[in-house]
C-alpha positions as CSV (number, residue, x, y, z in Angstrom):
1,M,42.3,-4.4,-23.8
2,D,42.5,-6.5,-27.0
3,A,43.9,-9.5,-25.1
4,A,41.1,-9.2,-22.5
5,A,38.5,-9.0,-25.2
6,G,39.9,-12.0,-27.0
7,A,40.0,-14.1,-23.8
8,L,36.5,-13.0,-23.0
9,E,35.3,-14.1,-26.4
10,Q,36.9,-17.5,-26.0
11,A,35.3,-17.9,-22.5
12,L,31.9,-16.9,-23.8
13,A,32.3,-19.6,-26.6
14,A,33.1,-22.2,-23.9
15,I,30.1,-21.1,-21.9
16,R,27.8,-21.5,-24.9
17,K,29.2,-25.0,-25.5
18,A,28.3,-25.9,-21.9
19,G,24.7,-25.1,-22.7
20,F,24.4,-21.5,-21.4
21,D,23.3,-18.6,-23.6
22,P,24.6,-15.3,-22.2
23,Q,23.0,-12.2,-23.7
24,P,23.3,-8.5,-22.9
25,L,20.3,-7.2,-20.9
26,A,18.0,-4.7,-22.6
27,D,17.2,-1.3,-21.3
28,T,13.8,-0.7,-19.7
29,T,11.7,2.3,-19.1
30,R,11.2,4.0,-15.8
31,G,8.0,3.1,-14.0
32,V,6.5,2.4,-10.6
33,S,6.3,-1.2,-9.6
34,T,3.1,-2.7,-8.5
35,P,2.6,-5.8,-6.4
36,G,3.3,-8.9,-8.3
37,H,5.1,-7.3,-11.2
38,A,7.6,-9.8,-12.5
39,H,11.0,-9.5,-13.9
40,T,13.7,-11.9,-15.1
41,D,16.8,-10.5,-13.5
42,G,17.3,-12.1,-10.2
43,H,16.9,-9.9,-7.2
44,A,14.9,-11.9,-4.8
45,H,11.5,-10.3,-4.3
46,T,8.9,-11.3,-1.8
47,D,5.7,-11.1,-3.8
48,G,6.1,-12.3,-7.3
49,H,9.2,-10.3,-8.2
50,A,11.9,-12.4,-9.8
51,H,15.3,-11.3,-11.2
52,T,18.2,-13.3,-12.3
53,D,21.0,-10.8,-12.4
54,G,21.5,-9.3,-9.1
55,H,24.5,-7.2,-10.0
56,A,23.2,-5.4,-13.1
57,H,23.3,-1.8,-11.9
58,A,23.9,1.2,-14.1
59,H,25.3,3.4,-11.3
60,D,25.3,6.5,-13.4
61,P,24.9,9.5,-11.2
62,A,26.2,11.8,-13.9
63,H,23.2,11.0,-16.1
64,P,20.2,11.2,-13.9
65,H,17.5,10.5,-16.5
66,D,18.7,7.3,-18.0
67,P,16.0,4.6,-18.3
68,A,15.8,2.9,-14.9
69,H,14.2,-0.1,-13.4
70,P,11.0,0.4,-11.5
71,H,12.8,-0.3,-8.2
72,D,15.1,2.7,-8.7
73,A,13.8,4.5,-5.6
74,A,16.6,2.4,-4.2
75,H,19.0,3.1,-7.0
76,P,18.4,6.8,-7.9
77,H,19.0,8.6,-11.1
78,G,21.4,6.5,-13.0
79,H,22.3,4.1,-10.2
80,A,19.9,2.1,-12.2
81,H,19.1,-1.5,-12.8
82,E,18.9,-2.7,-16.3
83,H,16.5,-5.7,-16.4
84,D,14.5,-7.6,-18.9
85,H,10.8,-7.8,-18.1
86,A,9.2,-11.2,-18.0
87,K,5.9,-11.6,-19.8
88,G,2.7,-12.9,-18.3
89,H,3.6,-13.1,-14.7
90,G,2.6,-9.8,-13.3
91,H,-0.6,-9.0,-11.5
92,A,-2.2,-5.7,-10.7
93,Q,-2.3,-4.0,-7.4
94,G,-4.4,-5.8,-4.9
95,H,-5.3,-8.6,-7.3
96,S,-5.6,-12.1,-6.0
97,H,-2.1,-13.1,-6.3
98,S,-1.9,-16.9,-5.8
99,Q,-1.4,-17.8,-9.4
100,A,0.8,-15.0,-10.4
101,S,3.0,-15.2,-7.4
102,G,3.2,-19.0,-7.8
103,Q,4.4,-18.7,-11.4
104,A,6.9,-15.9,-10.4
105,H,8.1,-17.8,-7.4
106,G,9.0,-20.8,-9.6
107,H,10.9,-18.6,-12.0
108,E,12.5,-16.7,-9.1
109,H,13.6,-19.8,-7.3
110,G,15.2,-21.3,-10.4
111,A,16.8,-17.9,-11.4
112,E,18.1,-17.3,-7.9
113,T,19.6,-20.9,-7.8
114,E,21.2,-20.4,-11.2
115,G,22.6,-17.0,-10.2
116,K,24.1,-18.3,-7.0
117,A,25.7,-21.2,-8.8
118,R,27.1,-18.9,-11.5
119,L,28.6,-16.5,-8.9
120,A,30.0,-19.4,-6.8
121,A,31.6,-20.9,-9.9
122,A,33.1,-17.5,-10.8
123,L,34.5,-17.1,-7.3
124,L,36.0,-20.6,-7.3
125,L,37.6,-20.0,-10.8
126,A,39.0,-16.7,-9.6
127,I,40.6,-18.4,-6.5
128,G,41.9,-21.0,-8.9
129,A,43.5,-18.3,-11.1
130,E,45.1,-16.8,-8.0
131,A,46.4,-20.2,-7.0
132,I,47.9,-20.8,-10.4
133,G,49.6,-17.5,-10.4
134,Y,51.1,-18.0,-6.9
135,F,51.9,-21.7,-6.7
136,V,52.7,-23.2,-10.1
137,P,55.8,-22.6,-12.4
138,A,55.6,-19.6,-14.6
139,T,55.7,-21.6,-17.8
140,L,53.7,-20.9,-20.9
141,P,51.2,-23.8,-20.5
142,W,50.5,-22.9,-16.8
143,K,50.2,-19.2,-17.8
144,A,47.8,-20.1,-20.6
145,L,45.7,-22.2,-18.2
146,G,45.6,-19.4,-15.6
147,L,44.6,-16.9,-18.2
148,A,41.8,-19.1,-19.5
149,V,40.5,-19.8,-15.9
150,A,40.6,-16.1,-15.1
151,A,38.8,-15.2,-18.4
152,L,36.1,-17.8,-17.6
153,A,35.7,-16.4,-14.1
154,I,35.3,-12.9,-15.6
155,A,32.8,-14.1,-18.2
156,L,30.7,-15.9,-15.6
157,A,30.6,-13.0,-13.1
158,G,30.8,-10.0,-15.5
159,W,29.3,-10.6,-18.9
160,S,26.4,-8.2,-18.1
161,V,28.8,-5.7,-16.6
162,Y,30.9,-5.7,-19.8
163,A,27.8,-5.4,-22.0
164,K,26.5,-2.4,-20.1
165,G,29.9,-1.0,-19.5
166,L,30.9,-1.0,-23.2
167,R,27.5,0.6,-24.0
168,A,28.1,3.3,-21.4
169,L,31.6,4.0,-22.8
170,R,30.2,4.3,-26.3
171,H,27.9,7.1,-25.0
172,G,30.6,8.8,-23.0
173,R,29.2,7.9,-19.6
174,L,31.3,7.0,-16.6
175,N,29.0,4.7,-14.7
176,I,30.0,1.9,-12.4
177,N,29.8,-0.7,-15.2
178,A,32.1,1.5,-17.4
179,L,34.6,1.9,-14.5
180,M,34.6,-1.9,-13.8
181,T,35.0,-2.7,-17.5
182,V,38.0,-0.4,-17.8
183,A,39.6,-1.5,-14.5
184,V,39.2,-5.3,-15.1
185,S,40.2,-5.1,-18.7
186,G,43.2,-2.9,-17.8
187,A,44.4,-5.3,-15.1
188,F,44.0,-8.2,-17.5
189,A,46.0,-6.4,-20.2
190,I,49.0,-5.7,-17.9
191,G,49.1,-9.3,-16.9
192,Q,47.2,-9.1,-13.6
193,W,44.6,-11.5,-14.8
194,P,44.2,-13.4,-11.4
195,E,43.4,-10.1,-9.7
196,A,41.1,-9.0,-12.5
197,A,39.1,-12.2,-12.1
198,M,38.9,-11.8,-8.3
199,V,37.8,-8.2,-8.6
200,M,35.0,-9.0,-11.0
201,A,33.8,-12.0,-8.9
202,L,33.8,-10.0,-5.7
203,Y,32.1,-7.1,-7.3
204,A,29.4,-9.3,-8.7
205,I,28.8,-11.0,-5.4
206,A,28.7,-7.7,-3.6
207,E,26.2,-6.3,-6.1
208,A,24.0,-9.4,-5.7
209,I,24.0,-9.1,-1.9
210,E,23.3,-5.4,-2.1
211,A,20.4,-5.9,-4.5
212,R,18.9,-8.5,-2.3
213,A,19.1,-6.2,0.8
214,V,17.7,-3.3,-1.1
215,D,14.8,-5.4,-2.3
216,R,14.2,-6.5,1.2
217,A,13.7,-2.8,2.2
218,R,11.6,-1.9,-0.9
219,H,9.3,-4.8,-0.5
220,A,9.1,-5.0,3.2
221,I,5.6,-3.4,3.0
222,Q,4.5,-5.9,0.3
223,G,4.4,-8.7,2.8
224,L,1.1,-7.1,4.0
225,L,-0.5,-8.0,0.7
226,A,-0.2,-11.7,1.5
227,L,-2.3,-11.1,4.7
228,A,-5.5,-10.8,2.7
229,P,-6.9,-14.3,1.9
230,D,-7.4,-15.3,-1.7
231,E,-10.8,-16.8,-1.0
232,A,-14.0,-15.9,0.9
233,A,-17.1,-17.7,2.1
234,V,-19.9,-15.9,0.2
235,R,-23.6,-16.2,1.2
236,Q,-25.9,-17.4,-1.6
237,A,-29.5,-16.5,-2.3
238,D,-30.7,-19.7,-0.6
239,G,-28.7,-18.9,2.5
240,S,-25.9,-21.4,1.9
241,W,-22.2,-20.5,1.9
242,V,-19.9,-21.1,-1.0
243,T,-16.1,-20.4,-1.1
244,R,-15.2,-18.0,-4.0
245,P,-12.0,-16.3,-5.1
246,V,-12.0,-12.8,-3.7
247,A,-11.5,-11.4,-7.2
248,A,-14.9,-12.9,-8.2
249,V,-16.8,-11.5,-5.2
250,A,-19.1,-8.6,-6.1
251,L,-19.8,-5.4,-4.2
252,D,-22.6,-5.8,-1.6
253,A,-22.1,-9.5,-1.4
254,V,-22.1,-10.9,2.2
255,V,-19.1,-12.8,3.3
256,R,-18.5,-14.8,6.6
257,V,-15.4,-14.6,8.7
258,R,-15.0,-17.1,11.5
259,P,-12.9,-16.7,14.7
260,G,-9.1,-16.9,13.9
261,E,-9.6,-16.1,10.2
262,R,-8.3,-13.1,8.3
263,V,-10.9,-10.7,6.8
264,P,-10.8,-11.3,3.1
265,M,-12.3,-8.0,1.9
266,D,-13.2,-4.5,3.1
267,G,-16.8,-4.5,4.4
268,T,-19.4,-3.4,6.9
269,V,-20.5,-5.7,9.7
270,V,-24.2,-6.8,9.1
271,A,-24.3,-9.6,11.8
272,G,-22.2,-10.6,14.7
273,H,-19.8,-9.1,17.2
274,S,-16.1,-9.6,17.6
275,A,-12.7,-8.1,18.4
276,I,-10.5,-7.4,15.3
277,D,-6.7,-7.1,15.3
278,Q,-6.3,-4.1,12.9
279,A,-2.5,-3.8,13.2
280,P,-1.8,-4.4,9.5
281,V,-3.9,-1.4,8.5
282,T,-3.9,1.0,11.4
283,G,-0.9,-0.1,13.4
284,E,-3.0,-0.4,16.6
285,S,-1.5,-2.9,19.0
286,L,-4.8,-3.8,20.7
287,P,-7.8,-5.4,19.1
288,V,-10.8,-3.2,18.4
289,D,-14.4,-4.3,19.1
290,K,-16.6,-4.5,16.1
291,T,-20.4,-4.8,15.9
292,V,-23.2,-4.2,13.3
293,G,-22.5,-1.1,11.3
294,D,-18.8,-1.0,11.9
295,A,-16.2,-1.1,9.1
296,V,-13.6,-3.8,8.9
297,F,-10.6,-4.1,6.6
298,A,-9.1,-6.8,4.4
299,G,-6.1,-8.5,6.0
300,T,-7.1,-7.9,9.6
301,I,-7.7,-10.8,12.0
302,N,-11.0,-11.8,13.5
303,Q,-10.2,-12.9,17.1
304,S,-13.4,-14.0,18.7
305,G,-17.0,-14.1,17.3
306,T,-18.2,-15.0,13.8
307,L,-18.9,-11.9,11.6
308,E,-20.9,-11.4,8.5
309,L,-19.8,-8.5,6.3
310,R,-21.3,-6.7,3.4
311,V,-18.5,-6.1,0.9
312,T,-17.8,-2.4,0.3
313,A,-14.7,-2.5,-2.0
314,P,-13.3,-5.0,-4.6
315,A,-10.2,-6.9,-3.6
316,S,-8.1,-4.9,-6.0
317,N,-9.1,-1.6,-4.2
318,S,-9.1,-2.7,-0.6
319,T,-7.7,-0.3,2.1
320,L,-4.7,-2.6,2.4
321,A,-4.0,-2.6,-1.3
322,R,-4.3,1.2,-1.4
323,I,-1.8,1.5,1.5
324,I,0.7,-0.7,-0.3
325,H,0.2,1.3,-3.5
326,A,0.7,4.6,-1.6
327,V,3.9,3.4,0.0
328,E,5.3,2.2,-3.3
329,Q,4.6,5.6,-4.8
330,A,6.3,7.3,-1.9
331,Q,9.3,5.0,-2.3
332,A,9.6,6.2,-5.9
333,T,9.9,9.8,-4.9
334,R,13.3,11.4,-4.1
335,A,14.4,12.7,-0.8
336,P,16.4,16.0,-0.5
337,T,19.5,14.2,0.9
338,Q,19.3,11.8,-2.1
339,G,19.5,14.8,-4.4
340,F,22.6,16.0,-2.6
341,V,24.2,12.6,-2.8
342,D,23.5,12.3,-6.5
343,R,25.0,15.7,-7.2
344,F,28.1,14.8,-5.2
345,A,28.5,11.5,-6.9
346,A,28.1,13.2,-10.3
347,V,31.3,15.2,-9.5
348,Y,33.1,12.5,-7.4
349,T,33.2,9.8,-10.1
350,P,34.6,11.9,-12.9
351,A,37.1,13.6,-10.5
352,V,38.5,10.3,-9.3
353,F,38.6,9.1,-12.9
354,A,40.6,12.2,-13.8
355,I,43.0,11.5,-10.9
356,A,43.5,7.9,-12.0
357,L,44.3,9.2,-15.5
358,A,46.7,11.7,-14.1
359,V,48.4,9.0,-12.0
360,A,48.8,6.7,-15.1
361,L,50.1,9.4,-17.4
362,L,52.0,11.8,-15.1
363,G,53.3,9.4,-12.5
364,P,56.1,8.0,-14.6
365,W,57.1,11.5,-16.0
366,L,56.9,13.5,-12.8
367,L,57.6,10.9,-10.1
368,G,59.7,8.4,-11.9
369,W,57.3,5.5,-11.4
370,A,57.4,2.5,-13.6
371,W,54.7,2.5,-16.2
372,H,53.3,-0.8,-14.9
373,D,53.1,0.4,-11.4
374,A,51.5,3.7,-12.4
375,I,48.9,2.0,-14.5
376,Y,48.1,-0.4,-11.7
377,K,47.6,2.4,-9.2
378,A,45.3,4.1,-11.7
379,L,43.3,0.9,-12.0
380,V,42.9,0.7,-8.2
381,L,41.7,4.3,-8.2
382,L,39.1,3.4,-10.9
383,V,37.7,0.7,-8.5
384,I,37.7,3.3,-5.7
385,A,35.8,5.7,-8.0
386,C,32.8,3.4,-7.8
387,P,30.1,5.4,-5.9
388,C,28.0,2.3,-5.0
389,A,28.1,2.7,-1.2
390,L,27.5,6.4,-1.4
391,V,24.7,6.3,-3.9
392,I,22.9,3.5,-2.2
393,S,23.3,5.0,1.3
394,T,20.3,7.3,1.0
395,P,17.5,5.3,-0.8
396,V,17.8,2.2,1.3
397,T,17.5,4.3,4.4
398,I,14.5,6.2,3.2
399,V,12.7,3.2,1.8
400,S,13.3,1.3,5.1
401,A,11.9,4.2,7.1
402,L,8.8,4.5,4.9
403,A,8.1,0.8,5.3
404,A,8.6,1.0,9.0
405,A,6.1,3.9,9.3
406,A,3.5,2.1,7.1
407,R,3.7,-0.9,9.4
408,R,2.8,1.4,12.3
409,G,-0.2,2.8,10.5
410,I,1.6,5.9,9.3
411,L,1.7,6.6,5.5
412,I,4.4,9.1,4.6
413,K,3.9,10.3,1.0
414,G,7.6,10.5,0.1
415,G,11.1,11.1,1.3
416,I,10.7,14.8,1.2
417,H,8.0,14.7,3.9
418,L,9.9,12.0,5.9
419,E,13.0,14.3,6.0
420,G,10.8,17.4,6.6
421,A,9.2,16.2,9.7
422,R,12.4,16.5,11.7
423,R,12.3,20.3,11.1
424,L,8.8,20.9,12.5
425,K,8.6,23.8,15.0
426,A,4.8,24.1,15.3
427,I,1.8,22.0,14.7
428,A,-1.9,23.2,14.4
429,F,-4.6,20.8,15.4
430,D,-8.2,20.9,14.3
431,K,-10.4,20.2,17.3
432,T,-13.3,18.0,16.4
433,G,-12.3,14.5,15.5
434,T,-8.6,15.3,15.9
435,V,-8.0,16.3,19.5
436,T,-11.5,15.2,20.5
437,A,-13.4,12.0,19.8
438,G,-15.6,13.7,17.2
439,A,-18.8,12.4,18.8
440,P,-20.9,14.4,21.2
441,T,-21.6,12.5,24.4
442,L,-23.9,13.1,27.4
443,V,-21.4,13.8,30.2
444,H,-23.7,15.3,32.9
445,H,-27.4,15.6,33.8
446,E,-29.3,16.7,36.9
447,A,-32.8,17.4,38.0
448,I,-33.6,21.0,39.1
449,G,-35.9,21.8,41.9
450,N,-38.3,19.0,43.1
451,A,-38.6,17.2,39.8
452,P,-38.1,13.4,40.1
453,A,-34.9,12.4,38.4
454,A,-36.3,9.3,36.7
455,T,-39.3,11.3,35.4
456,V,-37.2,14.1,33.8
457,R,-34.9,11.5,32.3
458,A,-37.8,9.7,30.6
459,L,-39.3,13.0,29.4
460,A,-36.0,14.3,28.0
461,A,-35.3,10.9,26.3
462,A,-38.7,11.0,24.6
463,L,-38.2,14.5,23.2
464,A,-34.5,13.9,22.2
465,G,-35.4,10.6,20.5
466,H,-37.5,12.5,18.0
467,S,-34.9,15.1,17.0
468,D,-32.0,14.8,14.5
469,H,-29.9,17.5,16.2
470,P,-26.4,16.1,17.3
471,V,-27.0,17.4,20.9
472,S,-30.4,15.7,21.0
473,R,-28.9,12.5,19.6
474,A,-26.2,12.5,22.3
475,I,-28.9,12.9,25.0
476,A,-31.1,10.2,23.6
477,Q,-28.1,7.8,23.3
478,G,-27.0,8.6,26.8
479,L,-30.4,8.2,28.5
480,G,-31.7,5.3,26.5
481,A,-35.0,4.7,24.8
482,S,-38.2,6.1,26.4
483,S,-41.7,4.5,26.1
484,L,-43.6,7.8,26.7
485,P,-45.9,8.7,23.8
486,V,-45.1,12.0,22.1
487,N,-47.8,14.1,20.5
488,G,-47.6,17.3,18.4
489,L,-43.8,17.4,18.2
490,E,-42.7,20.8,17.0
491,A,-39.1,21.8,16.0
492,L,-38.0,25.2,17.2
493,P,-35.2,26.2,14.8
494,G,-32.0,27.3,16.5
495,R,-33.5,26.6,19.9
496,G,-34.8,23.0,20.4
497,V,-38.0,21.0,20.3
498,Q,-41.3,20.9,22.2
499,A,-44.2,18.4,22.3
500,E,-47.1,17.2,24.4
501,I,-46.5,14.2,26.7
502,A,-49.3,12.9,29.0
503,G,-51.3,16.2,28.5
504,T,-48.5,18.5,29.4
505,T,-46.3,20.5,27.0
506,Y,-42.6,20.1,27.5
507,A,-39.6,21.8,25.7
508,L,-36.0,20.6,25.4
509,G,-33.7,23.3,24.1
510,N,-30.8,25.7,24.6
511,H,-30.2,28.7,26.8
512,R,-31.9,31.0,24.2
513,L,-35.1,29.0,24.4
514,I,-35.3,29.2,28.2
515,E,-34.7,33.0,28.0
516,E,-37.5,33.3,25.5
517,R,-39.8,31.5,27.9
518,N,-38.7,33.9,30.7
519,Q,-37.6,30.9,32.8
520,C,-33.9,31.8,33.4
521,S,-32.7,32.7,36.8
522,S,-29.3,34.0,38.1
523,A,-28.7,30.6,39.7
524,L,-29.4,28.8,36.5
525,E,-27.2,31.3,34.6
526,A,-24.3,30.5,36.9
527,R,-24.7,26.8,36.3
528,L,-24.8,27.3,32.5
529,L,-21.7,29.4,32.6
530,A,-19.8,26.8,34.6
531,H,-20.5,24.1,32.0
532,E,-19.7,26.4,29.0
533,Q,-16.4,27.3,30.6
534,V,-15.3,23.7,30.4
535,G,-16.5,23.3,26.8
536,R,-19.9,21.7,27.3
537,T,-23.1,22.4,25.4
538,V,-26.2,22.6,27.7
539,A,-29.8,21.6,26.9
540,L,-32.6,22.3,29.4
541,L,-35.9,20.5,29.9
542,A,-38.7,22.8,30.8
543,S,-42.5,22.9,31.2
544,G,-45.0,25.7,32.1
545,A,-44.0,25.3,35.7
546,G,-40.3,26.1,35.0
547,V,-37.0,24.4,34.3
548,L,-37.0,20.8,35.3
549,A,-33.5,19.4,34.3
550,L,-30.2,20.2,32.8
551,F,-28.3,18.0,30.4
552,A,-24.6,18.8,29.4
553,V,-23.2,17.4,26.2
554,A,-19.5,17.5,25.3
555,D,-17.1,16.1,22.7
556,P,-14.5,14.7,25.0
557,I,-10.8,14.7,24.1
558,K,-9.3,11.4,23.0
559,P,-7.5,9.4,25.8
560,S,-4.2,9.9,23.9
561,S,-4.5,13.6,23.2
562,K,-3.0,15.1,26.4
563,A,0.0,12.7,26.4
564,A,0.6,13.1,22.7
565,V,0.6,16.9,23.0
566,A,3.1,16.6,25.9
567,E,5.3,14.4,23.6
568,L,5.3,17.0,20.9
569,K,6.2,19.8,23.4
570,A,9.1,17.6,24.6
571,L,10.3,17.4,21.0
572,G,10.4,21.2,20.8
573,I,7.2,21.6,18.7
574,A,4.6,24.2,19.7
575,P,1.0,22.9,19.6
576,V,-1.8,25.2,18.5
577,M,-5.6,24.5,18.2
578,L,-7.5,26.0,15.3
579,S,-11.3,25.3,15.2
580,G,-14.6,26.6,13.8
581,D,-16.2,26.1,17.2
582,N,-16.9,28.9,19.7
583,Q,-13.9,30.4,21.4
584,A,-14.9,29.3,25.0
585,T,-15.3,25.7,23.9
586,V,-12.1,25.7,22.0
587,Q,-10.2,27.3,24.8
588,A,-11.6,24.7,27.3
589,I,-10.6,21.7,25.1
590,A,-7.2,23.2,24.4
591,R,-6.6,23.7,28.1
592,E,-7.6,20.1,28.9
593,A,-5.3,18.8,26.2
594,G,-2.3,20.9,27.3
595,I,-2.4,23.2,24.3
596,D,-1.4,26.8,25.3
597,Q,-2.7,28.6,22.2
598,A,-6.2,28.2,20.8
599,R,-8.3,30.1,18.3
600,G,-12.0,29.5,17.7
601,N,-14.7,30.8,15.3
602,L,-12.4,30.1,12.3
603,L,-13.7,29.5,8.8
604,P,-11.5,27.5,6.3
605,H,-9.8,30.6,4.9
606,D,-9.2,31.8,8.5
607,K,-7.3,28.5,9.2
608,L,-5.3,29.1,6.1
609,D,-4.2,32.6,7.3
610,A,-3.5,31.1,10.8
611,I,-1.1,28.5,9.2
612,R,0.7,31.3,7.3
613,A,1.1,33.2,10.6
614,L,2.5,30.2,12.4
615,Q,5.0,29.6,9.6
616,A,6.1,33.2,9.8
617,A,6.5,33.1,13.6
618,H,7.9,29.6,14.1
619,G,9.1,28.2,10.8
620,A,8.2,24.7,9.6
621,T,4.5,24.0,10.6
622,A,2.3,21.0,10.3
623,M,-1.5,20.8,10.2
624,A,-3.4,17.8,11.6
625,G,-7.0,17.5,10.5
626,D,-9.6,15.3,8.9
627,G,-8.2,15.6,5.4
628,I,-11.5,16.9,4.1
629,N,-12.8,20.0,5.9
630,D,-9.2,21.2,6.5
631,A,-8.0,20.8,2.9
632,P,-6.8,24.4,2.4
633,A,-4.8,24.5,5.7
634,L,-3.4,21.0,5.0
635,A,-2.2,22.2,1.6
636,Q,-0.6,25.4,3.0
637,A,1.2,23.6,5.9
638,D,4.7,22.4,5.4
639,I,3.4,18.9,6.3
640,G,-0.3,18.1,6.2
641,I,-1.4,15.3,8.4
642,A,-4.7,13.5,7.9
643,M,-6.0,11.7,11.0
644,G,-8.1,8.5,11.2
645,A,-8.0,8.0,7.4
646,A,-8.4,4.2,7.2
647,G,-10.7,3.6,4.3
648,T,-10.8,7.3,3.3
649,D,-9.7,7.9,-0.3
650,I,-9.9,11.7,0.1
651,A,-7.6,11.7,3.1
652,L,-5.1,9.3,1.3
653,E,-4.8,11.9,-1.5
654,A,-5.1,15.1,0.4
655,A,-2.3,14.9,3.0
656,D,1.4,14.5,3.1
657,V,1.2,12.1,6.0
658,V,-1.8,9.9,6.7
659,V,-2.3,8.4,10.2
660,M,-4.6,5.4,9.6
661,N,-6.1,5.5,13.1
662,D,-6.9,8.4,15.5
663,D,-3.9,8.1,17.8
664,L,-2.1,11.4,18.0
665,H,1.0,9.6,19.4
666,R,1.7,8.7,15.8
667,I,2.6,12.3,15.0
668,A,5.4,12.3,17.6
669,E,6.5,8.9,16.3
670,T,6.7,10.4,12.8
671,V,8.9,13.2,14.1
672,R,11.2,10.8,16.0
673,L,11.4,8.5,13.0
674,S,12.3,11.5,10.8
675,R,15.1,12.6,13.1
676,R,16.4,9.0,13.5
677,T,16.4,8.6,9.7
678,H,18.3,11.8,9.3
679,G,21.0,10.5,11.7
680,V,21.3,7.2,9.8
681,L,21.5,9.0,6.5
682,W,24.5,11.1,7.5
683,Q,26.1,8.1,9.3
684,N,25.9,6.2,6.0
685,I,27.3,9.1,3.9
686,A,30.2,9.7,6.4
687,L,30.9,5.9,6.4
688,A,30.9,5.6,2.6
689,L,33.0,8.7,2.1
690,G,35.4,7.9,4.9
691,I,36.2,4.5,3.5
692,K,36.7,5.9,0.0
693,A,39.0,8.6,1.4
694,V,41.2,6.1,3.2
695,F,41.6,3.9,0.2
696,L,42.2,6.8,-2.1
697,V,45.2,7.8,-0.1
698,L,46.4,4.1,0.2
699,A,46.0,3.7,-3.6
700,V,48.2,6.8,-4.4
701,L,50.8,5.6,-1.9
702,G,50.8,2.1,-3.6
703,Q,49.5,0.4,-0.4
704,A,46.2,-0.8,-1.8
705,T,45.5,-3.5,-4.3
706,M,42.5,-3.8,-6.6
707,W,40.9,-6.7,-4.7
708,M,41.4,-4.7,-1.5
709,A,39.6,-1.7,-3.1
710,V,36.7,-3.8,-4.2
711,F,36.5,-5.5,-0.8
712,A,36.4,-2.0,0.8
713,D,33.6,-0.9,-1.6
714,M,31.8,-4.2,-0.9
715,G,32.1,-3.8,2.8
716,A,31.1,-0.1,2.7
717,S,28.0,-1.0,0.7
718,L,27.0,-3.8,3.0
719,L,27.5,-1.6,6.1
720,V,25.4,1.3,4.8
721,V,22.7,-1.1,3.6
722,G,22.7,-2.9,7.0
723,N,22.6,0.4,8.9
724,G,19.6,1.6,6.8
725,L,17.7,-1.7,7.2
726,R,17.9,-1.2,11.0
727,L,15.0,1.3,10.5
728,L,12.7,-1.6,9.5
729,A,12.7,-2.6,13.1
730,A,10.9,0.6,14.0
731,G,7.8,-0.7,12.2
732,E,7.5,-3.8,14.4
733,N,4.3,-3.8,16.4
734,P,3.9,-5.1,19.9
735,Q,1.7,-8.2,20.2
736,P,-2.0,-7.5,20.8
737,R,-3.0,-8.2,24.4
738,E,-6.7,-7.3,25.0
739,P,-9.5,-5.7,23.1
740,A,-9.9,-1.9,23.0
741,S,-13.2,-0.1,22.5
742,R,-13.8,1.6,19.2
């Protein structure tokens, strides 16, 4: 140990003479990273994150509350980075990021280049030390040269490892830096300095590669931030257009978006018509038609006509920025499997350390081993005790899955919900706006008796156009505008409206109104019953002469509902409909969607009781609703799912899973992603533990060397990281083909 420390000090002095100034890294406090937050430690980040020391982990599963780097969703509870924070290069969530990311990119590029050069030099020196040990005479000058070359390699690759390892040992912690410090120093002390240099160089390279891969997963979603332009064309008071930074554009300003351009800010269309590719926000593969009054989101692509938008949110609070922020918060939470891994690692590392100590001390006494051989085997075991691959196996998988889901327009609010989705046995759907389109539509109309069809349509349109009732609005929209003058309009609460048109009094209302007028017949009753049995609401047009026409209004199911329900059934999840609408309508809609169980006439507290009953009968239960009216049921469910929540702050906060568009297929996608993630998690755990077990046995039998052990750990880490990163592919969207109606 003393020899290694002395050689290390000499090497550090040589490095300082060469113009470098190695310093131990300072501890940082735990936080949640925001887009553009800058560091000086060398992991390559995609949006203004810069680090210069890709191997500086604290890997301390036994001490889960040590200060950790903001990116520690990927390095949980003590598998922590220790980085210095740069000053002046961060920018807030959603902020225009051109300057900050430009500054950080310059630092990042230089830091990454320097880090690569340092690790390459360390590896070459380690190879040189090995060559000196094998191919030159074992004379004192050559030994001294080999020792100096090895010490320099260790210093270049491991000065931060030593700094943190010694600090951990002073506090009685057995983290990865402490293990590597003891192992490398021990090898150096017993004369295995070429192998000590190679182990440290390989370890540093493995950590740098691992850190880069983990950052790729953590920041995969941040690439969306770059989709929003930094500037917008803003209309001035004189009607001219001036380009301004989006950060300087005020609410209610009008901005212009030409065909082929990305939308710079959230807004409402005030002029123009176009098709918008909304994939970055909602995950929809097809463009959506937008016209006056429709909402559009920053980062989406205008595909055809020129649009003018009235800004509804500042750039720092766009829907896209909120999505990124929500995913980053989710990545900072801990999944159940991650807790299991941490608990296991907290036992595994001290246990292997104890075995290594026993091998070193008891091997010579009980088994007759030479002290040198016993100590070497113990040092190999210390390298094997590194839990890197095991600890990183869970977070990189969870983070990749969360990013993949977000790219598909599904925000999962943490690993616990991602893992929980695979256990779902039942799901309750609200009807209006979840299974149905949420907008009443005129689906049928017919003249009764000898009344001319064109005449009754014009009369009904005139009456409906003067009413605010949703059914009347649906009729007016379905029939179009009427030019007939309306006089003496009277609202009939709970029944309909009546007015005088061309000297005759006409009424448009429900079944109750017609009964009050004594104009109902058995034949009409049969017609009304037929419509009500399929979930339609009927309005009737009548005059003093009798009933003239029938108009049926319905909230049709979404095109995706029936297939999505079938998908959930195929996954073994029982669908149920819970609604405040009347039982006949709810039953009809449920039957059309393929839902076997439906309950109507439910108040919010009734839905809450229904969720509890489903949980008692089936087990894990989800609730899919609008995130506002269904808040109690969403909170009670094992997983609350808010549908169609793009741009809705309340839904983003209320639910565990947020589907940014109205596509129910996304729920089945979430369940499949959860099950796939679970499989990858346990593949990674089995792979990491399997490789450790093999080398543990080989080490005790004397068949494994230190560099073989570090290679195995390096390989296991890269394998589990690569396996976890495969989940990112699940977030890739198909290319848009043709516009879809809203």
